[in-house]
C-alpha positions as CSV (number, residue, x, y, z in Angstrom):
1,M,-28.0,-2.9,7.0
2,K,-28.3,-6.8,6.4
3,L,-25.4,-8.4,4.4
4,S,-25.7,-11.8,2.6
5,T,-23.2,-14.6,3.0
6,A,-22.4,-14.4,-0.8
7,E,-21.6,-10.6,-0.8
8,I,-19.4,-10.9,2.4
9,E,-17.4,-13.9,0.9
10,N,-17.1,-12.0,-2.3
11,A,-15.8,-8.9,-0.5
12,I,-13.4,-11.0,1.5
13,V,-11.9,-12.3,-1.8
14,H,-11.4,-8.5,-2.9
15,V,-9.8,-7.6,0.5
16,Q,-7.4,-10.6,0.4
17,Q,-6.3,-9.3,-3.1
18,D,-5.9,-5.8,-1.7
19,L,-3.8,-6.9,1.2
20,K,-0.9,-7.9,-0.9
21,D,0.4,-4.2,-1.2
22,D,-1.0,-2.9,2.3
23,F,0.9,0.0,3.9
24,W,0.7,-1.8,7.1
25,P,1.8,-5.5,6.6
26,D,0.0,-8.0,8.9
27,I,2.2,-10.9,10.2
28,V,0.3,-13.6,8.3
29,A,-1.9,-11.3,6.1
30,Y,-4.8,-12.1,8.4
31,E,-5.1,-15.8,7.2
32,D,-6.0,-16.7,10.7
33,L,-9.0,-14.4,10.9
34,F,-10.1,-15.3,7.3
35,S,-10.0,-19.1,8.1
36,G,-13.5,-20.6,9.1
37,S,-16.9,-18.9,9.1
38,G,-16.4,-16.4,12.2
39,L,-15.7,-13.2,10.1
40,V,-18.8,-14.0,8.0
41,S,-21.0,-14.7,11.0
42,K,-19.8,-11.7,12.8
43,L,-20.7,-9.4,9.8
44,K,-24.1,-11.0,9.3
45,S,-25.1,-10.6,12.9
46,G,-25.0,-6.8,12.6
47,H,-21.9,-4.6,12.3
48,T,-20.7,-1.5,14.0
49,V,-18.0,0.4,12.5
50,K,-15.0,1.3,14.8
51,T,-12.6,4.3,14.7
52,I,-9.5,3.8,12.7
53,N,-5.7,4.4,13.6
54,S,-3.6,6.8,11.2
55,F,0.1,6.3,11.2
56,D,2.4,8.6,9.1
57,I,4.2,7.2,6.1
58,P,7.2,9.0,4.8
59,K,7.3,10.1,1.1
60,P,10.2,10.6,-1.2
61,T,9.8,14.4,-0.8
62,L,10.3,14.2,3.1
63,V,6.7,15.1,3.9
64,L,4.5,12.5,5.5
65,R,1.1,11.2,4.4
66,P,-1.3,9.3,6.6
67,G,-1.6,5.5,6.2
68,H,-4.7,4.4,7.7
69,F,-5.4,1.2,9.5
70,I,-8.8,-0.3,9.4
71,T,-9.9,-3.3,11.3
72,L,-10.4,-6.5,9.1
73,P,-14.3,-6.6,9.9
74,D,-14.5,-2.9,8.9
75,R,-12.6,-3.4,5.8
76,V,-14.8,-6.2,4.6
77,Y,-17.9,-4.2,5.5
78,Y,-16.6,-1.2,3.6
79,Q,-15.8,-3.5,0.6
80,V,-19.4,-4.9,0.7
81,L,-20.9,-1.4,0.5
82,V,-18.9,-0.3,-2.4
83,N,-19.3,-3.6,-4.2
84,R,-23.1,-3.2,-4.2
85,F,-22.8,-0.2,-6.5
86,A,-19.2,-0.2,-8.0
87,K,-19.9,-1.7,-11.4
88,K,-23.1,0.2,-12.1
89,V,-21.3,3.6,-11.2
90,D,-18.3,2.7,-13.3
91,K,-20.4,2.6,-16.5
92,K,-21.7,6.0,-15.8
93,M,-18.2,7.6,-15.5
94,V,-16.2,8.9,-18.5
95,S,-14.6,6.3,-20.7
96,R,-11.6,4.3,-19.6
97,D,-9.5,6.1,-22.2
98,I,-10.0,9.2,-20.1
99,S,-9.8,7.9,-16.7
100,F,-7.3,5.1,-16.8
101,S,-7.1,3.9,-13.2
102,H,-9.0,2.2,-10.5
103,R,-11.9,1.0,-12.7
104,T,-13.9,-2.1,-11.9
105,G,-12.3,-5.5,-13.0
106,T,-13.8,-8.6,-14.3
107,G,-14.4,-12.0,-12.6
108,T,-13.1,-12.1,-9.0
109,K,-10.9,-8.9,-9.6
110,F,-12.5,-5.8,-8.0
111,L,-10.2,-3.4,-9.9
112,I,-8.5,-3.6,-13.4
113,N,-4.7,-4.4,-13.4
114,F,-2.5,-1.6,-12.3
115,F,0.1,-2.1,-15.0
116,K,-2.4,-2.4,-17.8
117,G,-4.0,0.9,-16.9
118,W,-0.6,2.6,-16.5
119,E,0.7,1.2,-19.7
120,A,-2.5,2.5,-21.7
121,Y,-2.2,6.0,-19.9
122,N,1.5,6.2,-21.2
123,D,0.5,4.9,-24.7
124,K,-2.2,7.7,-25.0
125,Q,0.5,10.3,-24.3
126,N,2.8,8.9,-26.8
127,M,0.1,8.6,-29.4
128,L,-0.8,12.3,-29.2
129,F,2.7,13.4,-29.4
130,K,3.0,11.2,-32.5
131,K,0.1,12.6,-34.2
132,N,1.0,16.3,-33.4
133,P,4.8,16.5,-32.7
134,T,4.5,20.3,-32.0
135,G,2.0,20.1,-29.4
136,L,2.4,20.6,-25.6
137,M,1.5,18.5,-22.5
138,L,0.1,20.1,-19.2
139,C,1.2,17.8,-16.6
140,T,0.0,18.1,-13.1
141,D,-1.5,16.3,-10.0
142,L,-3.3,17.0,-6.7
143,T,-2.0,18.0,-3.2
144,A,-3.0,15.5,-0.4
145,F,-5.8,14.4,-2.7
146,F,-7.5,11.8,-0.2
147,E,-7.3,14.1,2.6
148,H,-9.2,16.8,0.8
149,I,-12.2,14.9,-0.4
150,Q,-15.3,16.0,1.3
151,I,-17.7,13.1,2.1
152,K,-20.8,15.1,1.5
153,I,-19.9,15.9,-1.9
154,L,-18.7,12.4,-2.4
155,I,-22.1,11.0,-1.4
156,K,-23.9,13.6,-3.3
157,T,-22.1,12.5,-6.5
158,L,-23.0,8.8,-5.7
159,R,-26.5,9.8,-5.4
160,S,-26.5,11.6,-8.8
161,L,-25.4,8.3,-10.2
162,N,-28.4,6.5,-8.8
163,V,-26.7,4.8,-5.9
164,D,-29.3,3.6,-3.4
165,K,-30.0,6.1,-0.6
166,E,-29.6,3.2,2.3
167,I,-26.2,2.2,0.8
168,C,-25.0,6.0,0.7
169,D,-26.3,6.5,4.2
170,A,-24.4,3.5,5.3
171,L,-21.2,4.6,3.5
172,S,-21.6,8.2,4.9
173,H,-21.7,6.9,8.4
174,T,-18.7,4.7,7.9
175,L,-16.6,7.3,6.4
176,N,-17.5,10.0,9.0
177,T,-16.8,7.5,11.6
178,W,-13.1,7.3,10.4
179,T,-12.6,11.0,10.0
180,V,-13.2,14.5,11.6
181,N,-15.1,17.5,10.2
182,E,-16.5,15.3,7.3
183,I,-13.3,15.6,5.2
184,G,-10.9,13.0,4.1
185,I,-11.2,9.3,3.2
186,P,-8.7,6.6,4.3
187,Q,-5.8,5.8,2.0
188,G,-4.1,2.5,1.2
189,N,-6.9,0.4,0.0
190,D,-8.6,-0.4,-3.3
191,T,-12.1,0.7,-2.0
192,S,-11.1,4.2,-1.2
193,S,-9.2,4.4,-4.4
194,F,-12.3,3.5,-6.4
195,L,-14.4,6.2,-4.5
196,A,-11.8,8.8,-5.1
197,N,-12.1,8.2,-8.8
198,V,-15.6,8.6,-8.6
199,Y,-15.0,11.9,-6.8
200,L,-13.0,13.2,-9.9
201,D,-15.5,12.1,-12.5
202,E,-17.2,15.6,-12.5
203,I,-13.9,17.1,-13.1
204,D,-13.4,14.8,-15.9
205,K,-16.7,15.7,-17.5
206,G,-16.3,19.5,-17.0
207,M,-12.7,19.4,-18.7
208,L,-14.1,17.4,-21.6
209,E,-17.3,19.6,-22.1
210,A,-14.8,22.6,-22.2
211,G,-13.2,21.0,-25.2
212,F,-9.8,20.0,-23.8
213,K,-8.0,16.9,-24.6
214,Y,-7.9,15.9,-21.0
215,F,-7.2,12.5,-19.3
216,R,-5.7,11.3,-16.1
217,Y,-4.3,8.3,-14.0
218,M,-6.0,8.9,-10.5
219,D,-4.8,12.4,-9.6
220,D,-1.9,12.5,-12.1
221,I,-3.6,14.8,-14.7
222,R,-2.7,15.4,-18.4
223,V,-4.0,17.8,-20.9
224,Y,-2.7,17.9,-24.4
225,C,-2.8,21.3,-26.1
226,K,-1.6,22.9,-29.3
227,T,-0.3,26.2,-27.8
228,E,1.0,27.4,-24.4
229,D,-2.1,29.8,-24.2
230,E,-4.3,26.8,-24.4
231,C,-2.3,25.2,-21.5
232,H,-3.0,28.2,-19.4
233,D,-6.7,28.2,-20.5
234,A,-6.8,24.5,-19.3
235,L,-5.0,25.3,-16.0
236,I,-7.6,28.0,-15.2
237,K,-10.5,25.9,-15.9
238,I,-9.2,22.8,-14.0
239,T,-8.3,24.9,-11.0
240,Q,-11.8,26.4,-10.9
241,L,-13.4,22.8,-11.2
242,L,-11.2,21.4,-8.5
243,R,-11.9,24.3,-5.9
244,D,-15.6,23.4,-6.0
245,R,-14.5,19.9,-4.6
246,N,-12.0,21.3,-2.1
247,L,-9.1,20.0,-4.2
248,H,-5.9,21.9,-5.3
249,L,-3.1,21.5,-7.8
250,S,0.4,20.7,-6.7
251,G,2.5,23.8,-7.7
252,G,5.8,21.9,-7.5
253,K,4.5,19.3,-10.0
254,T,2.7,21.4,-12.5
255,K,4.6,22.0,-15.8
256,I,4.2,22.4,-19.6
257,L,6.4,20.0,-21.6
258,D,7.1,20.0,-25.3
259,K,7.8,16.6,-27.0
260,S,11.4,16.4,-26.3
261,S,11.3,17.5,-22.7
262,Y,8.3,15.3,-22.1
263,Y,10.3,12.1,-23.5
264,E,13.4,13.2,-21.6
265,E,11.4,13.3,-18.3
266,T,8.7,10.7,-18.5
267,Q,9.9,8.1,-21.1
268,V,13.4,7.2,-19.8
269,N,14.2,3.7,-20.9
270,E,10.5,2.9,-21.4
271,R,10.9,0.3,-24.1
272,L,13.8,-1.5,-22.5
273,M,11.7,-1.8,-19.3
274,Q,9.0,-3.3,-21.1
275,A,11.1,-5.7,-22.8
276,I,12.6,-6.7,-19.3
277,N,9.2,-6.9,-17.9
278,Y,8.1,-9.2,-20.8
279,N,11.1,-11.5,-20.4
280,V,10.8,-11.8,-16.5
281,H,7.1,-12.5,-16.6
282,I,7.0,-14.9,-19.7
283,Y,10.4,-16.6,-19.6
284,G,11.3,-16.2,-15.9
285,L,15.0,-17.3,-15.3
286,L,15.2,-18.8,-18.7
287,R,16.4,-15.5,-20.4
288,K,18.2,-14.4,-17.1
289,K,21.5,-13.4,-18.8
290,V,20.1,-11.0,-21.6
291,T,17.6,-9.6,-18.9
292,L,20.1,-8.9,-16.5
293,R,22.4,-7.2,-19.0
294,N,19.6,-4.7,-19.8
295,L,18.6,-4.2,-16.4
296,K,22.2,-3.4,-15.3
297,K,22.3,-0.9,-17.9
298,I,19.3,1.0,-16.5
299,W,20.3,0.7,-13.0
300,K,23.7,2.3,-13.7
301,E,22.2,5.1,-15.9
302,Q,19.1,5.8,-14.1
303,V,19.8,4.9,-10.4
304,I,23.4,5.2,-9.8
305,Q,24.4,8.2,-12.2
306,N,21.0,10.0,-12.1
307,F,18.7,8.7,-9.4
308,N,15.1,8.1,-10.4
309,K,12.7,6.7,-7.7
310,T,10.3,4.9,-10.2
311,T,13.2,3.3,-12.2
312,F,14.8,2.4,-8.8
313,R,11.8,0.5,-7.6
314,F,11.3,-1.2,-11.0
315,C,15.0,-2.4,-11.1
316,V,14.7,-3.7,-7.4
317,N,11.7,-5.7,-8.2
318,R,13.1,-7.1,-11.1
319,F,16.4,-8.0,-9.5
320,R,14.4,-9.6,-7.0
321,D,12.5,-11.7,-9.6
322,L,15.9,-12.8,-11.1
323,Q,17.3,-13.8,-7.8
324,T,20.6,-11.9,-8.1
325,D,22.7,-10.0,-5.6
326,F,24.1,-7.7,-8.1
327,P,22.7,-4.4,-6.7
328,L,22.9,-5.6,-3.1
329,Q,26.2,-3.7,-2.3
330,S,24.7,-0.6,-3.8
331,I,21.5,-0.8,-2.0
332,L,23.5,-1.2,1.4
333,N,25.8,1.7,0.6
334,H,23.6,4.3,-0.8
335,D,21.3,6.8,0.6
336,F,18.3,5.6,-1.5
337,F,18.1,2.8,1.3
338,G,15.5,5.0,3.0
339,A,12.2,5.0,4.5
340,S,10.2,5.7,1.4
341,N,11.7,2.7,-0.3
342,I,11.9,0.4,2.5
343,D,8.9,-1.6,1.3
344,V,10.4,-2.5,-2.0
345,V,14.0,-2.8,-0.7
346,S,12.8,-5.1,2.4
347,K,11.3,-7.6,-0.2
348,Y,14.4,-7.8,-2.1
349,L,16.6,-8.2,1.0
350,I,14.8,-11.2,2.3
351,Q,16.6,-13.4,-0.2
352,F,19.9,-12.4,1.4
353,I,18.7,-12.1,5.1
354,S,21.3,-14.5,6.5
355,R,24.1,-12.4,5.3
356,K,25.9,-10.3,8.1
357,K,25.9,-7.0,6.2
358,V,22.3,-7.1,5.5
359,Q,21.3,-7.8,9.1
360,E,23.6,-5.2,10.4
361,K,22.3,-2.6,7.9
362,L,18.7,-3.3,8.8
363,I,19.5,-3.2,12.8
364,S,21.4,-0.1,12.1
365,K,18.4,1.5,10.2
366,F,15.8,0.4,12.8
367,L,18.0,2.1,15.7
368,R,18.4,5.4,13.8
369,T,15.0,5.9,12.0
370,P,12.3,8.1,13.5
371,Y,9.7,6.5,11.3
372,L,7.6,3.8,13.0
373,Y,6.6,2.6,9.5
374,E,10.2,1.7,8.7
375,K,10.7,0.0,12.0
376,I,7.8,-2.3,11.4
377,I,8.9,-3.2,7.9
378,I,12.4,-4.0,9.2
379,L,11.2,-6.2,12.0
380,K,8.9,-8.0,9.6
381,T,12.0,-8.5,7.3
382,L,14.3,-9.7,10.0
383,L,11.7,-12.3,10.9
384,H,12.5,-14.2,7.9
385,L,16.0,-15.2,9.4
386,D,16.2,-18.8,10.3
387,K,16.7,-19.1,14.3
388,E,19.2,-21.8,14.0
389,K,21.6,-19.8,11.7
390,F,21.1,-16.8,14.0
391,L,22.0,-18.8,17.0
392,K,25.3,-20.1,15.2
393,K,26.4,-16.5,14.1
394,K,24.8,-13.9,16.2
395,Y,25.2,-10.6,14.1
396,F,23.0,-8.5,16.3
397,N,21.7,-8.4,20.0
398,V,18.2,-8.3,20.6
399,S,18.7,-6.5,23.9
400,S,20.1,-3.3,22.0
401,F,16.5,-2.4,21.2
402,N,15.1,0.2,23.4
403,K,11.8,-1.4,24.3
404,S,10.6,1.6,26.4
405,L,10.5,3.6,23.2
406,I,8.7,0.9,21.3
407,Y,6.1,0.5,24.0
408,G,5.9,4.2,24.3
409,S,4.9,4.6,20.5
410,N,1.4,3.2,21.1
411,N,1.7,1.8,17.8
412,F,0.2,-1.9,18.1
413,L,1.8,-3.2,15.0
414,L,5.2,-2.0,16.2
415,I,4.8,-3.5,19.8
416,G,3.3,-6.6,18.2
417,Y,6.1,-7.2,15.8
418,F,8.6,-6.5,18.5
419,F,6.9,-9.2,20.8
420,V,7.3,-11.9,18.0
421,F,11.0,-10.7,16.9
422,S,12.3,-10.6,20.4
423,S,10.5,-14.0,21.4
424,K,12.1,-15.7,18.3
425,F,15.6,-14.4,18.7
426,G,15.8,-13.6,22.4
427,S,16.8,-15.9,25.5
428,E,14.6,-17.4,27.9
429,G,15.2,-14.5,30.2
430,T,14.0,-12.1,27.4
431,Q,10.9,-14.2,26.7
432,R,10.1,-14.1,30.4
433,N,10.3,-10.3,30.5
434,L,8.2,-10.0,27.5
435,R,5.5,-12.1,29.3
436,E,5.6,-9.7,32.2
437,D,5.5,-6.7,29.9
438,F,2.5,-8.0,28.0
439,N,0.6,-8.9,31.2
440,G,1.5,-5.8,32.9
441,R,0.8,-3.2,30.1
442,F,-1.1,-4.7,27.2
443,N,-3.2,-7.7,28.2
444,D,-6.5,-5.7,27.5
445,D,-5.5,-4.9,23.9
446,E,-6.9,-7.6,21.4
447,R,-4.7,-6.3,18.6
448,I,-1.4,-6.8,20.6
449,A,-2.8,-9.9,22.1
450,R,-2.9,-11.4,18.6
451,Y,0.8,-10.8,18.1
452,Y,1.6,-12.0,21.5
453,L,0.0,-15.3,20.7
454,Y,2.1,-15.7,17.6
455,A,5.1,-14.7,19.8
456,L,4.3,-17.6,22.2
457,N,5.3,-20.0,19.2
458,F,8.9,-19.5,20.4
459,H,8.3,-20.0,24.1
460,N,8.6,-23.3,25.7
461,L,5.6,-25.7,25.2
462,E,4.4,-25.5,28.9
463,V,4.4,-21.7,28.9
464,R,2.7,-21.6,25.4
465,K,-0.1,-23.9,26.5
466,S,-0.8,-22.0,29.8
467,E,-0.7,-18.4,28.2
468,T,-2.7,-19.5,25.2
469,S,-5.4,-21.1,27.1
470,R,-5.8,-17.9,29.3
471,L,-5.8,-15.5,26.6
472,L,-8.4,-17.3,24.5
473,R,-10.8,-17.3,27.5
474,V,-10.7,-13.6,27.3
475,F,-10.3,-13.1,23.4
476,R,-12.5,-15.8,21.8
477,N,-12.0,-14.1,18.3
478,L,-8.4,-15.3,18.4
479,Q,-8.9,-18.9,18.4
480,G,-7.5,-19.3,14.9
481,V,-4.1,-17.6,15.9
482,S,-3.2,-20.4,18.3
483,E,-3.7,-23.0,15.5
484,F,-1.8,-21.0,12.7
485,D,1.9,-22.4,11.6
486,L,4.1,-19.5,11.3
487,S,6.4,-21.6,9.1
488,R,3.6,-21.3,6.4
489,V,4.8,-17.7,5.9
490,G,8.4,-18.3,6.3
491,I,8.7,-16.9,9.9
């Protein structure tokens, strides 16, 4: 399938936006590969989709979900395919006050703003209870949603919405290259989220045709009913509709709530949180004192006394915006410094990365955690430490890391980050051993070679020139890596 320069460049803009909250953080957000015209030329000359890597990501419930790593050219190609029909398909789906999330955006935005959709979703629930306070809300969501999507049914749905057959065939080939048994689409990117939303459109229409007050935010489903019997009728209907698409409700998250229990469970401190968001985003640090006072109140009541994951993540992000170390000691001491929260916690800790307790906690977590995902995030966080400050006060020893376990993981991101981390903070002897390790074990892996090239920034100039020159003769796609200044991203 031929791709135009314009649609590739448009897809690149969308992918760059999507990378900001990736499961698997690239060391420079692929700025090296986006620079120049190499990526566009490569895609225009004809593209062959590659298989993808799937690495487990821990959830708060202790179970694991797959986090898929798609190569950058594949990701842009995938975005191009979906861009070709997204707006047309979106217009044929149920209205946006039924399906609130992952709808197409305006201007350069592929999707609508996450927070606006979520607020509108919550506002509808509040409005329904306000109109009929004696009603009931059936709340449920889906088990392993993305993993159960049947590609044939997805493609059939797109064809029913008049998506061109050539595009459907290309999309089907792409998705089937990435999965087995034609079931499951990759998680962790906006493109798949849009397709997953399309997959549920028939469920939406079936529930509305049956006369239910039904709406959802992705796979978080609500049905507003007048009686408990109506709730059970809705549950039977949606179960039948979902089974036709190989989807299943989560028993542990399915419940019927009256107004008081609904507000107790879902609306904790909502207005106060909205006020905090407004102050932070509009006034920044100008209203820090009053904002911080309200934030501390929520932290005490809904994190320390009665832990709520959503509230915890909200508070940590706002504390980061306010540049305060108020919750730092709690974060370091409590159990909620865990793998499922490491993404938001790590961004907060970067502000205080020069502190001894922060470094020691991160190193301790790295050595103890069995989750590769957590190890990668920790290494990326520690890379923000200034090398000169580290040399003055060494709070950890690079040699304490078991590189045999890291190499044996076969996770190129973990291995790559380890090369950069050990090169930045290790001795010349450590750097020499890393060069031997790379050339002896990984010199045919372009993904690790890219990180190794970044690691060479911390080796002496003569070695760097020699190794870089040799590698670029083998991996010509990595030319932009040798020219990228790591200080641009704080490393």
